N, C-alpha and C positions, 0 to 999 in steps of 0.2 A: 569701520575705519578708526584707527586711533593713531595720533601723534604724540610721543612722550619725548619731552625735551629736558634736558639736564642743565642746571646751573651751579656753579661753586667756584670758590676762589682756588688758586693753585694748590694742588696737593690734597684737595678734599676727597678725590675719589671718583671723579667723572670718567676718567680713562677705564677704571675697573668696571664702572657701570656699563660702559659700552662693550667691554669685553664679555660680561655675563648676558647682554643682550644678544650679542652674535653667537654665544654658545647655545642660546635657545632658538637660533635660527632667524632671528629678527635682523632686518637690515639696519645698518648704522650710517647716518649722514653726519660726518663731522665738519662743523663749521670752520674749523681751523684749516681744513684742507682748501677752502677757498683763499684763504690767506697765503698758504704755502705756495699755491699755484700763482697767485699775484706776485709773490717773491720770486720765482722762477721766470715770469713773464718780464720782470724788470731786471733780470740778470743778477739777481740777489741771492745769497745763501739764506734759505728759510731759518736755519738754526741760529744765524746771528741777526737777522733783521725781521723776525716775526712780529715783535711788538711794534716796531716803528712803522711796518707796512700796515697792520691792522689799523693803526691810528690814522695813516695816510688815506686809507680807503675810505673810512668814515667821514674824514675832512672833504675829500674829493666828491664822494657819491652820497653824502648823508649818513646819519647815525644808523639807518636800518640797511645799509649797503650789503653787508655780509649775509644777513637773513634773507634778503631779497634774492641774492645770487644762489642761495641754498634752496629755495622753493623748487625750481624745476627738478632737482634730484629727488626731493622728498616725494613729489607728486608722481614721479615716474616709478618709484617703488611701490606706491599705493596702488598703481594699476595691477600689481600682482599680489601685494601682501596686505594683511589687515591691520599690522602695526609696525610703525617705524620709529626708531629712536634718534633724536637729534642731539648730538653731543656738542655742548658748549655755547648755550645762550649767554649773552653778556650785558644786556640792558632791557629796560622796559620798553623801548622803542621796539625791540626785536620780539619781545613778548607780544606787543600790539599787532605786529604783522603776522605772527603765527596764529594769534587768535582770530584775527580777521580772515585769514586764509582758511582755517580749519574749525573755528567756532568752538562748539562743546566738545568737539574730538580732539582738542589739544589739552595735554595735560603737563604742567611744568613740576618738575621735581628738584628741589633744592637739596644738594648735598653739603653738609656743613661739618667742620671740624675746627677746633680752636688753633690759633696761630702756631703754637710751639709744636703741637702734633704734625701740623702740615710741614713745618720747617724740617723736622726730624725725618720725615718720609723723604722729602726731596733731597736732603742731604744724603741719605742712603742711596738714592738713585742718581746722584752726582747732577742733580737738575736744580740745585738751590741758587745758581748765579748764571742763569741763561742771559744771553745777550748782554752779559755785563751788569745785569739787574739783580739787586738783592731780592728776596722774598717781600721785604717791606715795600720797595720800590714796585714791584709787580702788582702787589695788593693794591697800591694806590692808583696804578695805572688802570687796573680793572675796575675800581670803583669809580674812577674818573669816567669810564664808558657808561656807567649807570648800573653795575651789577648789583649794587646794594637794593635798589628799587625792585630789580627782577628777582632777587632772592625772596624780598617781602611779599611778593605776589604769587609765590609758589602754592600749588595745590597740596603737594606733599613734601614734608621736609623729613630728611634722614639725617640722623647724627651718627657720623662715621668716626667713633673714637675708640673702638674696641679692636678685636682681632680681624684680620682680612676675612677669615671664613665667616665670622658674624655678619660683616658688611655684605659680603657675597650672597648670603641667605637673605638678608633683608631686601637687597636689590631685586634678587629673582622673585620674592614674594610680590613685591610692588609690579614688576613686569607681568608675572602671571595673572595676578588680580586683573590688571587692566587688559589681559588677553580675554579674560572672562567677561570684560565690560562693566565690571563693578565700579572700578575707580574712576572711569570716565564719567559715568552718571553723578558720582559723589562730587566730582570737580565742577560740574555745571550747576549744582544745586545752590551754591552760594552759602553753604553751611559753615564754612571755615576751612582752614588749613589742616590736612591729617599730618600729625607728627609721629614719626617712628623713632623711638629713642634707642639708647644703648641696649636695653633688653629686648627690643622688638615690640615693645608695647605701642599700640596705636591710640592717639588721643586727638580729639578736636581742639584747635587752637584758634580762638577767636582773636582776630587781629588788634581788637580794641582792649584786650585785657592786657595786664602788665604782669603776670605771674604771680599775683598775689602780693606784690612788694609795694604796691601804691600806698601813699600816706593817707591816714585817715583825716578827717577834718580838724580833730583837735591836735594834730600834730604828733600823735602816737604812732610809733612804727608797728605795723601789723605782725612784724616778725618777731620782736623782742619785748614789746610792750613799753619801751622806754620813750620819754618825751624828749624831742631835739627841738630846740629853738635856734633857728639859723636864717641869715639873710643872704640870699644868693644873687649877684649881680653879674649880668653877662652882656658884654658889649661886642658888637660885630660891625666891621666897616662895610658900608654899601658903595660899591664901585659905579662909575656911570654906566657901565655895560651890564650890570646885574639887575635883575628883578627883585624889587625889595621884597615881595612876599616870599620869595624862595629862601632869602637869607633869613626871614623870620621863620620859615619851616626849619631851616637848619638849627636854630635855637631851640624850637618847640621838640624837634626830634630827640634832643638830649634832655632838655628841661620843660616837658609838656605843661607844667602848671605856670610857666613864666608868663607875666604881663609885659607886653611889648610896648615900648614907646619910641616913637620916631624922632630922631635928631639929625641935624645937618650932617651928612655924610657917613651916619651910622644908626644902628638900631641897639637899643638898650632894653634888657629884659631883667625883671626881678622875680624871684621865687623864694619859697620857703621849704623846699625839699630837694633832695638829690637822689630820690628812691630810683627814678628810672635811669638816671646816670650810674647809679651802683649796679643796676641790673646788667647794664651793657659792658661795665668793667668785668663782672662775673662771666658773662657770655664769651668775652674775648680772652678770658684769663689772663689779664694784666693788672691784677690786684697789686702785686708788688711794685710795678712800674707806677701805678697811680700813688702809692704810698710815698714813693721817693719824691715824685713831683710835689705832693702836698707839703711834705715836711721841709723840701729844700726850699720851699717858697713861703714858709711861714714866718708872720711877723706877729707876735702876741696872739690874740685871739683870732686872727684872719690868715687864710690861706689863699694863694692866688695861683693860677696856671693858665697856659695857653692851649688851645686845641685846634687842629687843622679844621678849616671851614669845608674843604671838599669832602672830607669824611663825614662831617656832621650832616652835609646835605643827604648823604645815604643812610643816616641813622647810626653811625659807628663812631667810637671814640678812638681818636689818634692824638696822642700828646704831640705838640709842636715843640721839638727840641732840636736846636741847631739850625737846620736849613728851614728858611721861612716858607710857609705855603704860598703858592703863587696866586691864590685868589683870597689871601687874608686869612686871619686867625680870629677864633673867638676868645676873648680875654674873660676869665672867670674869677670873681673874688668872693669868698665865702667867708662870712663873719659868724662864729659860733658864739651864741649867748648861753646856751645850757646844752648839756652838762660841762663839756670841755672840748678842746680841739682834739685831743688825743682820743677821747671816748667816740667823738663823730667820725674821725677817720677809720677807727676800728669798725664802725657800723657801716660806713660807706665802702671802704675796702679793707676788709679784716685781713689779718695776718695769715700767711699760708705756711704749711708744712708738707713737703712732698708734693708740692703743687695743687693742694686743697686747702680751702679756708680752714683756720682752725675752729673746731667746734662742729664742723660738718660731719655728717654720717657717712 
């Protein structure tokens, strides 16, 4: 018995993964069906009210309500089938429920693609503005449910950035491997996440590593050998309804080396590196956006910018521009001692050509 669940932001490829499972004769349980049925029960059009009803269900019945409602259907399929695919996990709470129900027989697959790639796909399908929501708004809503945590806990991570055929092949490989029972054993071993990249190569990804871009003790960048001397200050409000440690985690998610100081009504962190922050900019492919923010708010040897706290809770970078974040913002101030602001910005968020960092292979 194996339960494979997929998690991913809109446009990442979860629906295509479900299609490939069905083509292999594997039953698919779509968690969104629970929401669509709830819409109909309330006399609402699922096409217009899907997001609002999903949020209402979680508020009314708890964050695991949709996963709980999906369990009977999953268990019914397992009476006759060895493998079931669950489409649409959205939070760490839902992962907890499935792990409790199925133990080591539960495998979570995160399907990932950069924002611009997903936006192009949804635009082509005419689904870039569902329920009156932009993709940015939909991402923020999903992350508010806790999707970022769920993606971080995945046993297998598939990068969906190439052709449809290449993605279909990778999905089928994962499913067929799971049918053979190999992937399930690996998932329960605690040996780390299996990453399947654009070329179909599998690697083990230890969640405690940072891709080789973490700073060395002497301030030397491991990627270019240069020495950068910077002072990073991060402040974040702590509201009466918030858990202080969670706000501290939001800072550490983006600046893991930060030393946190508790002040009245806020936390303040100091660091001397932005390597992890730079990694996150590369992963989300928002280098140009970052450069614009850095230089728009430059004053002499200092740049400052604001980040949405809600995204930081999930380990993601989302610049706060225009509309304020309802849970507040992280204010970041970076003073560059050496070598210069321009050189440091080029290091953290290099210029791009044709969507790729200048100088990348």
